[in-house]
N, C-alpha and C positions, 0 to 999 in steps of 0.2 A: 285164723284170726280167734282171737280169744272171745271166749263170750264174755261181754260185762253184764254182770247178773243184777237189777233195779230193783230197788226196794219203795213202796210209794207211803209216806208218813202222813195223814190225813189224805182221804180220798175221795174229797167233794168238789165244789166247779171249779177251781183251777186246777185240781191233778186230774179230773177227766175231760177239762178243755185243750188245755193246755201240754201239760206233761205226758200223760201215757198215753196218750195218741202219736206225740211226737216222738218219742221213746221206741213205741212199736212199729214207725219207721227207717229205722236205721238197723242197718245189716250190724249182725251179732249183738246186738243188745236183747237180752230177757225179760220181761218183765216176772218178776220171782216173787213176789210178795207184796201183800195191801195191808194197810193197818187203817181204822178208823175208829174212834170211839163209840161214834153212832153205829148200831148193828143194821138200822137201815140201809144208811149210806153205802158201808161196808159192802155188803149183801149185793147191793145195785151195781157198783162199781165191778164187783167180782163176777157178776154174771155178764155183763157188758165188755169187761175186754178178758174174758176167760181163764179168771184166777182161780186155780181150786180152792173149795173151803179151807184145803189144809193147810192155804198159803193165805189165808187172811186170820187176821189176828187184832182184837181190840184192844192189846197192849205191845208197847213200840220195844219195852225190854224185850219180850217174850216173842218177838219177830227179830230181834236181833240176835238171840242168843237161840234161836230155831233154825235159821236159815243162812245158808251163807250168802253175803251179798258183797259187793264190788262198791256200790255206792246206794245214796237217799236219794229222794226228793222230799223237803218238807214241806208240804202243804197247807198247816193246821193253821188255825187261826196266830194272830201274830203274837199274844202272849204266851203262846206254844213253843215257839221257834227252837227258844235257846237250850231247852232239857232234850229232847230229842235229838237234836244238833251235837249237842256235846257229847251224849249217849253214843249215839253212832260213830261220831270222831275216834274218842275213848275205843271202840271196838278195831278201828282200823279201817273204817269204811268211811268213802268218800262223799259229801253232801252239797247239793246244790237246794238250800233255801228260799223261800219264797222272799219277796218284799215286803216289809223293810226288814234288814236284818236281823233287829229286837226291837223291843218297847223301849227300852232304856240302853246307854252306853255300859252299864255294869255288866247285864247279859250280854250284848255285843262283846265284851271285851273278854267274858269266859269263852266263849265261841272261838274267836278268835285265834284265845290263848289254846285253846284246846287241839286248835287245826295245826299250827305252830308245833305245839308239842309230839303232835301223833303223826305229825308229816304226812299230813292227807291234805287233799283240796276242799275248801269251802270256796262256795260259790253263792253269788246274791242276785235272785233272779231279776235284775233290772233289764227287760227284755228290750227298752226302748233304747239300747247301744244297740243294735243287733238289726234296726229300721236301715235301709240302702242311705237313707238320707242323712244318717248318724253317721255311717260308715263315711259314707262322701264327704263330709264336714269334716270328719275326723282327718282325712288325709290331706284335705287343702288347709285345714290349720298346721298340719305337722309342716308341710311344706311352705308355711309364712303369709299364708293368705290373710292372713287378721293380723300380720302383727303380734304386738303385745295387748294382749286380751284384758279391759280393767274395767268390762261393765257387764252383768247377765242379768235377763230376766227368764226364771222360771215359773210358767202358770200351766194353770191344770184346774181349768173352772167349769162346770155346771149348772146351769139354770135353776132345773130341778130335776137331782139325780141322787138320790138318797137309795144307800142299795136296799133293797126291801128284802134280803135274803141273808142269810148267815148272823154273825154277831158283830156285824162291823160297827155298828151305831152304840154300841155298850163298850166303855171304856176299860173294865176290866178285863173283857177280851181281846181288845184290838188296840188298847193303849192311845186313841187319839182318833179324828175324824179324817178327812180329805186331806192334811196334812201327812199324815201318816200311809194314809191308803195310794192318792193318784198322785200328790203335790209331790211325794219323795222321786215320784218316777222323774218327774221332769228337773227337781232336782239333783237327782244322780246323772241326768243325761248332760245337765249345764255345767255341773263339775268335770263330767268324764272330756268335755270338749274345751275345756280349759285347764286340763291336765292335773285335775285335783289339786290345785292351793291350800296351803294349811289355811284353815280359819280359827281367827282370834276373838271373834266375836258376835254376837248376836241381839235384836231388838224386834222386837214380834207381837203381835196382838193376837188371841183369837175370840169368835164368838160363835154365839149359839142362839139367834135371833130369830129363824123362819122356822127350822126342821123343829122344833119344840112345840109349836101352833098344831093342835088341830087342823082337820080340813084341809091342808096345804097339798097341792097336785104331785102326785107319787108318779114321777117318770120314770122311774126303775123300781117299781113295785110296791103295794102298800106294805106300810111302817108303824109299828105301835111307837108315838110319838112319846109316850110316859117313859118307854125303855132306852132314850134318847139321851146317853152321858158324854158325848164329844160334841166338838166343834162342827159348825156347818159352814165356818167360813175360817180362814185362816191366813195372815199376812206376817212375813219377815223380810229382814234385811240384816245380809248377813258381811262381815267386814273381814278379808283377807291378810294373812302378814304379807304378800307382797304389793300389799295398797290397792287391790280391785274389789270391788263390791257385787252382790249379786242379789238380785229383789226375788224374793217365791210368793206364789198367790195362787191358797186352794179352795175351792167349794165344792160344797155339794148342793146347797140352796141358795143362789143369790140371785137377785134381781136385775137382770141383765138381760141384754139382746140375744146373745147366745152365749154357748159354753165355748172354750177355747183349750186345748192342748198345744202349748208351743214352749221353743227356748229362742231367744234372741240372746245374740252374744256384739260387744263392742268391741273394735280394736285400734291399732295406730295405722294399720295398712287397709281396714275393709272391716265391714261386719256380716252378721248373717243371720238368717232365719231357719227355721227347721217347717215351719209348715205355714205356708207352701215355700219351698227349698229355694233361698236365695241367697246371693253374697253382693253385700254393695260394697262401691271403694271410688277412686278417682282414676283416671287415666286421662292422660291429654289434653288436660288441663278441661275433662269434662265428666259428670258423675254417669257411673257405670255400675249396671244391673246385670249379674251373671244369672241366669238360671239354666243350671244344668238338666239335660234331656236324657232320656234312655236308660235311666237308669233302673237295674231288674226289681220285679215285684217278688217280693220276701215275706215269708212268714216269721215274723220278729221270735215269735215262741220257738219255731221249729230251730231256727238259727242257735238260741239260746241252749236247746237242751242240742244241738249237734256239737254245738263246741265245748261243753260240759264234757259229751263224752271223749270228743277229740283230744281233751288236755289230759282224762283219765286214761286212755292209749297211749299218750306220748309221755306223760310224765312230766310235761309241762307245769307251768304257773298256772293260778286259777283266770279264767276268762274277766271275773269280776269280784277281783278279792274281797276277802271278808273283810279288810283294812280300810277299804273305802267304802262299804257299807256300814262301816262303826263310822267312819267321819258324818256321813250323811245322819246318822242317827244322835251324832253327837251335837250337830247342829240342830235338829227338832228339839232336841232336849232342852236347847238353849232358847230356844223362841217359846215354846212352851213354858218355861221357867218365866222368860220375859213376859210373857203375857199376864202371868200369875202376879209377877212382882211391880209391872210398869217399868221397871227399869234394862238398860241393857245388860247382858248376861255374857260372862267371857264363856267359849266354846271348849 
């Protein structure tokens, strides 16, 4: 079995919690190099995962030039996704990039273009697709359980869950708040289940009403409200070329009973919900709720990594194509623009 040599660009929390350990579980995969601009983070990751100092780099260009790699995971802050992704692809290296693909469509287009030109995989780390519930629903939808899907809701809300670490709350580093961070997960999952229809327009609003105030309950660690330059709540309505509509809602701070992470779909033959999993339809002149049982317990991050490596070995298509990540990014662009202009915007 050919060894797949992996490099990590950005060796912080998501790299250490989801990418590196799941690569190391796979047979025939070698963690060949680490890169991080923070020397403390880099040294800690190297020590934790057994990467020699000679294979630790502060500069991704130097890492790509010095170490022979088959693939990299790009786990940097959002604003720093596109440059290392393009650099790796141009060197013939496959890329798994953390979500969102990029902070705007212009950067995302450069990434997708580089993957096509260099004939390398570009995969976006939308791990929610790999949940057993999502896999079940995708199969059921393919077999006609919902019929024509004409409406979707994609929701990821926290009552008080502003990230207290990293640079999530800074627009220049993250590009946006909960829409960009957690909302994009449910947006992608809804679009994935719908078959990624072509969006044509979006209308939305963003707010920063709570997180900028002092003395807010810090449910996910303390943060400095003065550094908070993104939204704490965002909402959007997306229209598609096929006539379908999607409602997106995401928050880090909202005065609600409890947080929620869910996708709801409505179709002509049935509807469904991801959490808790169910399909809702009509049979024999009665209403029927179908609750699947016995689904396997899976680690969605582990399945994501496994799918990436298997696609590299097989020479197949990307399990989560960059083109689809670009569609999600274009939708977010339109929602943010609509929030600024107060008008419905083209996607």
